[in-house]
N, C-alpha and C positions, 0 to 999 in steps of 0.2 A: 749314509753319508751327511745327508739334509736336517737328518734327527743329531747329530752330534755339536753341527752349524747351531741346531736351534738350542742346542742345552748349553752351551758356550756361550750364546746372547741373553742366555737367562743367569746363568750365574754371571754374568755382567754385572744385568741389569738390578739383580735382586745385590750385590755387592754397591752397588751407587747407593739403591734404596737405603740398606745401611749407614752408610756414612752421611747421607741426607741427615737422617733419624739423629746421628750422633751430634750435626754441624749446625739445625736449623734449632736446637731450643735453645741454643747461646749464642745464637745471631743478635738476639736484643742487650746479650752483654757486651758484645764487642760494636756495640752500634753506638753512633754519638748521642749521649742522653740528653732525654728534656729536661729542663731543668724548673721546678717550682720553686718561687720566689716568695719568702713571708717576712712578718718580722712576729715576734712572739713576747710575750711577757713572764722572761725569764727570772728578771728580780725586780721588785718593787711592790707594791702592794696588792695588785693580783697576779702575782709568780704563782701562786698556788693552784692559780685555776689555768697560767697557761702555761705552766709544764705540763697539766694532763692533756692539754689540746696536742701539743708537740709529742708527743710521746703515742697519742692516736694517731696522729700525720706520720710516723716514724713508721707503726706498725701497719697503715696504708700501702704505705713506698714498698716496704720489705712483700707485701702480699699480690703488689702491681706486679714486683719485678719476678715475683715466684713464677707468677702466670707467665709471661714474656715480655714484660714491658706495657707500653703502650705504643701502638702503629709499628710495633717491633721494635722499640728504644726503652732503654733501662732509664727510669724516673729518679732522677736524685734533686733534695731538698735543698736550696740553701737558703739559708735563715741567719736574721738579726737578734740581738736583744733589742726591745724598745726599753728596754725598763721599767716597763707602766707611765712614760712618760710621750701626753701624747704631741710635745714638741718635736719627740726626735721621730715620730713615724714619715710623715712627709719626704724628708734627707735618705731616710732609710730605703724608702720605695722606689724614688728615684735613683738611689745607686742599684737598687736591684734589676731595673730595667735598665738603663743608660750603663754601667759600669760591668754588673755581671750578665750581661743580654740573655735573662732567664726568658723563659718560652711559657710559662705560664704561671697566673697570682692566686695565692688563698690567702687569706684573710685580712687587715690584722686582727686580733680576737679582743672583744669587748670595746664596748660603745664609743667609752674615749677618746680610743686609738683609731678606729675606723675612718668614724666623721672627720677627723682632718686631712684624710688622705683622700678621699673622694672625689676634692678637686684635682688632683694630681691624676687620677687617672681618666678623670673626664678631660683632661689638656690630653692625654697621650692618648684615648682611648683605648684605655685598656679592661679587661673584664677581671673581675674575683668575686670570692665569695667571703664575705664577712662571717665571723664566728661568734656568734653571742653576742652579738650588736641590737640595741634595743632603737629602732624606728631611726637611725642612722642615715638612709638616704630619703626622708620624710622632707626635707628642705631644697633636697638636689635635683632629685625626680631620675637620675642617670640610670637608663636601660643597659646599661652593661654592668650592674653591681648587683651582688644576690646575698641573702641573707640568712644564715644558717642558725636560727634561734624559730622556735613554731610558733612565733605571736601572732600569726596570721594578718589581716587585709589592716587590722586597727592595731599596729605594734602598742601603741605609746597605752591606750587605754584595757590592753591584755594584761599586762601587770599588776591590773588593780581592779576591774571592775568583778570580777569573782569575789576578793574581799567583802567588796561594798553591798552585791547581790546575797553576802551571807548576813552583815552585818541587817541589811534592809530586812530579812529574815527571822531577824531573832527577837526573843518578847523577854522584857519589853523592848523595846527596839531604841538603841541608841541613834540619837541624834549630834553631837556637837565633836566636830572633827578636829585637829592639827595635824597638819603633815611637818616632818621632819625629812628634808634628804641632802645630800652633799651638793656644791654647787660646781658640779661637773654632767658633761652631757648625758652619760648614762642616767645620774638618778633625778635629774633635772624632766626627760624623757617620761622616766616612770613617776612621778610626782604631776605631773600633766596628766598622766593618764588617771589618778586620781582624783584631779581637777575635772576631768570629764567624765567620771564616773558617778560623782557626784553630782553634778548638773544633770545628768543623762536619766538616772536613777530616783534621783528626787528626796526631798524629805530630811537633808542634812545641813546642817551649819558649818562653816569652818571658820573656826574660830584664828586660828592663827595658821602663817605658810611661812615654814622656819627652814632658812640654808645656813650651809655653815661650809667653810673653808675643808677641801681636799684633806690639809695637812694636819686638821684635831687633832688630838689624842686624848684631851680630858672632856668627857662628853658630861658629867654629873652640873655645871652651868647649866647645859640646855638641856640636861630634861629636869630639873628643879623647874625652869621655867615652864615645862609642858606642864609638871604636876600642880603650876600655881592657877594653870586654864581650869584644872578640873573637866579637860575634855573626855565624852564619852569611848571615843575613839583615837587611837593612834598611829598612824601610817606611815611606816620608814622605806627610805629606798638609798640602802647603803649599800658599799664594797665590803668586801672581806673585813679589812683593820675595825673598821670601823664600826661595823654589824658587832663585833666583839666588846667593843668599849660601849657602842650604844646599849645593848643586852645586859651585860655588867652595871654598869648607871644606873639603868633602871630598876637592876632588881635589890642594890645598893640604897635607893631614896626611899623604896616599898611605894613604889607607880603601881596601882592600877588602874587603866580605864577599864571599861568593857570586853572591850576588842584592843589588842596590842599585836604589830606584827608587818606584813605587808611585801617590800623586793627586799629583805635581808640576803645579799648576794653570797654574803660568809656563811650563810647556814645550812647553803649547798657543798658546803667544804665536808667532808668527814672527820678531818683531826680538830677542826673548830668544832661541831659538834661532838666530839669528844672530849673536848677543853670546857666546853660550856654545860654539858648535861643538864641537870634536872632545870639551869635556870631557861632555860626555852620553852620548859611546861607552860602550853595556852597560846605559845604563841602563830598567829598565822602566817603563811607565810607561803609566795608561789612558787611552783618548778617546772621544771620545763622538760626532766626526763629522769626518771624513778626508778627503784625493783621493783616493778609492778609485772603484773601478768599479762595485762594492758599494754605494757609500753616494751612487749620484749618480741622481736622480731626475728626471721632467719639471719644469723651473723650477729647478734648479737651480743650473746654468752662466748661465743669463739671469742670476738675482739677486745671483752670483758677479761678474760679467761689469759690473755696474750696483756693484756695492760697492766696485768694485776701481778704478773713475772715482773714486767720492766719497772712496777712502783714499789715492788719488797725491796729491788738492788740500788733506787734512785730515790727513795725514802719518801715517796706524793704520796698522794691522798690514796690510803689501800682499798679502796670498793673503788671509786671513778665510776658511777652510776649516771651522777649528771652532766659530763663533760664531755668526756672522751667517743662519748660513740656519736655525741653531736660533730665532735672533729670529724672524725673518718669517715663520719656522712659526706663531710662537704670535699674529700678527696673523692670518695663512691661519686658524686657529681659531677665535679671535674672529669674525673675519667673517661662514665659515661659521654658527657657531651665530646670529648676528645673520639672516641671509638663512632660516637654515629654520625659524627661531621665527617672522618678523616682527616681532620685539619687543629692546624696550631693557632688557626684564625680568630683572632679576640671578639671580632663581632660576627662571624658565622658560629661563636661556642655562644655566644649571648643571644642570638636568635636562637638558636637549639632549645637553651635552655627556659627560654619564654614559653616553649609549645612543646616539650615534654614532659612525661612524669617519669621519676628519678625512682628507682629499688634501691632502696638504703639500709643499713641495720638499725633505722632510728624509725622506717616505714617506709611507703610511699610517698614524695616530696613532689609539687608542681608549685610553681612561682609566679604568684600572680602582680599588681601594682605593686613600683619600687623595688621588686626582688624580693617580697618578702611573700610566704608562705601563703597559699590558695584558704588555708582552714587553720586555726587558733587549734595547739595541741597543751597550752596551759593549763596547770591546775593549781589551783591551791589546798596544801596540806596545815595540818593544826599537827605540833607536838604535844604527846598526850604520853603520860607516864612514864617519863623517864623518869630513871631512878637512879643511876649509876653514871660513867664514863668511859665504860669497856666498848671495844669497837660492836661487840655481837648487839647493844644496841639498834645500829645503825645499819644491819645489816640489810634490812627488809624496812617493810610498810608497817611493822607492827606500832612501833610509836611516833612516825610519822604518818599519819592518817589521810588518805586525800578524802574531804570535803567536799568539794565543790569541783568542775561540775558533778549532775546523774551519772552522764556518761561511765567517769571513772571513778564515783564516787564509792567509798570503803567502808564509811563510819560517820556520824556525826560532832558538828562542831560542840563542843564541851565549853558551853555559856556561862557566867558570864568569864573574862578572864581569868578572874581573885580564883575561880571556879577549880579552873584548868588548870593552874599552878600549881595542885596538888598531886603530888605522884601517884 
């Protein structure tokens, strides 16, 4: 009798276990979602990159939810198109916080959009991870801001230092410099990095420091004025539409300094690379993440495979090496901070992020002063021997060779620029 009673209880217990096994995986689905708010540039000048970043964050959301969500709750993205317009961003983040009542924040994308939102976040004591924003917190020093950009502890200088180190090592050594940069937050931060690098490395003479309005569409007059100065080096800081205009104008007038390049953000976008093709030969440009073995970490290829399926459907950058992994990594950092603190408290999350290392698809990340990475991973590449406009030319680093630093170097810079322009 006792044995029968024991068996009956065992059967009941087994049934309970089975029911729990069926219910628990769905618990996160039925719980109130954790809302993650952001704006993203989905139209306007930097939309080609903003769309990639959003796709990456959507992949991150789906991956998190497939594993049960955060704190047992599903993740929901709440986002608005900021239209690549810095003036739109403060109001939209205020709406996300006050009206949508989001629990967490990411973004926005791009320096020009991140800089104006930091004062709003400071006032409301909110934490965010700005995506691909260069030195956006260098004036505010806000301890709840973090940067998803591998520029390291000297973010401004990182976008230029390697360029001028290459110049200093070239023979014969180039000496005269012209800087051309958009009159906007990002470009001027990069240009300031060029000024710092020129001063620190020494041996250069700055002939001109030209700003142009972000609305500029005809770059021929600017490039003619550069040509008239006959500099050895032309350093450019430009967003995607400007990148196309400046490269085309330089080729049309036959500009041939000894070195040409810098921070052409547009040349990190695959469709723009395909559009310009051989016109890019010889340009030395900085990169933050690219298809090379040294930049492949656990999960990187899986994220890119998922991204490319979306890219084909949405008609966005078909390769996605430069930006989607960093967008996905921002989500990973946030998720690890939430699970590490078992909290959505903004101050606790920031404190955790300042004191821990995060394993991501772009490698291990730790944050230092102003929320910047503790170590720079910016590299400089040179476009070499590009012969056409096909996608195959840009699937790896065969035609975009890492030339600095030695840690990641895959080839030598072809010098001078006129020689490197040859296919």
